[in-house]
N, C-alpha and C positions, 0 to 999 in steps of 0.2 A: 786626362785618361788615369784610370791606376786598374791596381787591382786588389785582388781582400782574400788574404786567410786565415778562418775561422783555426783561437788555438785547441778548440774543442773537438767541433770536427773535423780537424784533419791534423788532432793528436800533435803539437808541440806540446807538450805539455811532465812537469819531474814532475815532482813531491822535492820539499825541503823540511827544513827546521829552522828558527829566528824567535827572536827575540826583540821586543823592542826597551831599552833601556829605560827603570822609574813611571812608564805606564801600566792604571789603576788589573787591565787583563793581560793587554802583549805583550807585560812583561817577564809572562814567566814561559821557559823553553815551555818553545809549541811548532804545529804543519801544520801545510798543509800540501794539498797541489792545486798549481798550477799553472796556466795555460797564455798562453797569448797568441795573441791578437796581433795584422800585421797590415797595415794599406799604406800603399807606394803608388805618389803620387808624380808622371816622370810624361815622357813621353815616348810614341812603341816607333821598335828597331827592328824593322822587317819583322814577324806578327805579333811579336810580343815588349811589353815593358822590360818584361823580363822574367824567365822564365822562371814559374810556377813553384819549380823542384830547385832550383837554385836558392832561391828565399825557403824552402822547406827543412834547407842546407845549414846551412845557416842559424837561423831560427834551433836545427836538432842539436848542433853542434856545441853552442851556449848553452840547451841544459842538457846536457851529456854531462856537462860540467860542474853542473849545482845541483843532478835529482838526486836524493836518496845521500843528504850530507844535512851538514849544518855552517845556513847561513851566517857570513858577521861578520863585518863595517867595518872594516882597518881602520876607514879614521871618523869612529864617532866619538867626538872627544871623553863620552858619558862612558866608556870603555882604556880599560889601561887592561895589553894583553903583553903575557909573558908564553916567548915561543925556547920551548926548553922543555924536553924529558915529557912530549907529549907538552898542550896549549891550552896553558890559563888567564884565564878570563874573565876579570874582574869587573860591576855596576860598581863603576867612584863613590853616587850618591847613594844606592837601597846595601852596596859591599853583601850581594849577590856574585858570587867567588862560581864558577864553570871550571874543570880539568877536563878538558880531553884528546880523547889521541889526534894529536893533529892528522892523520887520510878521511879521519871524519868531516872535518874544517875547510869550507873556502872562503880565505877568503877575499872579497871585491870590495876593492878600492872606494867605495860611498861612508857617509855619513852617516847612513840608516838599513837596513836591509827594512823599510815599509813599503805597501805596491808603488807607489811615487818614486823612491829610489830602483827599485827595480827599472824599474820603468825605462827609466834614467840609463842609466848600464845597459839593457839589452837593445835599448836607440841606439847609444853606438859605434856597440859589439856591430848591429846591421848596418848604422854606415861605412863602418873601418871593414868590413868582408865585404860593402857590394868597392867599395869602391877599390877596392883591388880588387875583386875583376872583371874592373874595364865597364861598370853602366856609369858614365858619363852620361849620361841621361833624365834620371831619377830628377826630383825639382820635390823630395815632403816623404819625410816617412814616417806617418803614422802607428804605431804601438800601444798595444793595450797589455797589460798587463795583472789577470787575476784570479785571487786569492780565496777562486771557488769558484761553482758559480753563477754570475750575479750582482759578481764583487770587485772592481778593481779600480787603478788605474790608468788613462789614459798622457800620453805628451806626444810631441810633433818637432820632430828633426828637420827643418829646413835645409838646403843648395849646402848658402854659405855657412850651418852651422861644426 
């Protein structure tokens, strides 16, 4: 059994800026409106597998932290990040350099801000919050991160992950 929430229809969205270092097109600072869709498989406890509102609250919490920010992958080996009096981010191979106010940036503990790595970030965050809410009946969490309508990346986490 499963529940599904469509990020576009349920308004599980955020707008943010990012760049993929040294990519011919995505290497420039640019933005997207992202939507996060979730499918949760598990055993029904009482009326629900899990209440839709709990899942939407968790996803919206993550979206709110990223909304209208510049997302930077803290573990990206192609970046040199200096945090003092604002933030300086240098793309090592291309020698691009961005200087941004610290309050405009959200550093993510991932290697890239691709849809694939953002998907893993959301999946881990959702799994952690579900576990904290005592959702021990969940078997799988599927997350899709869309970078606009019609294109995105998905991933799945099982109970053991």
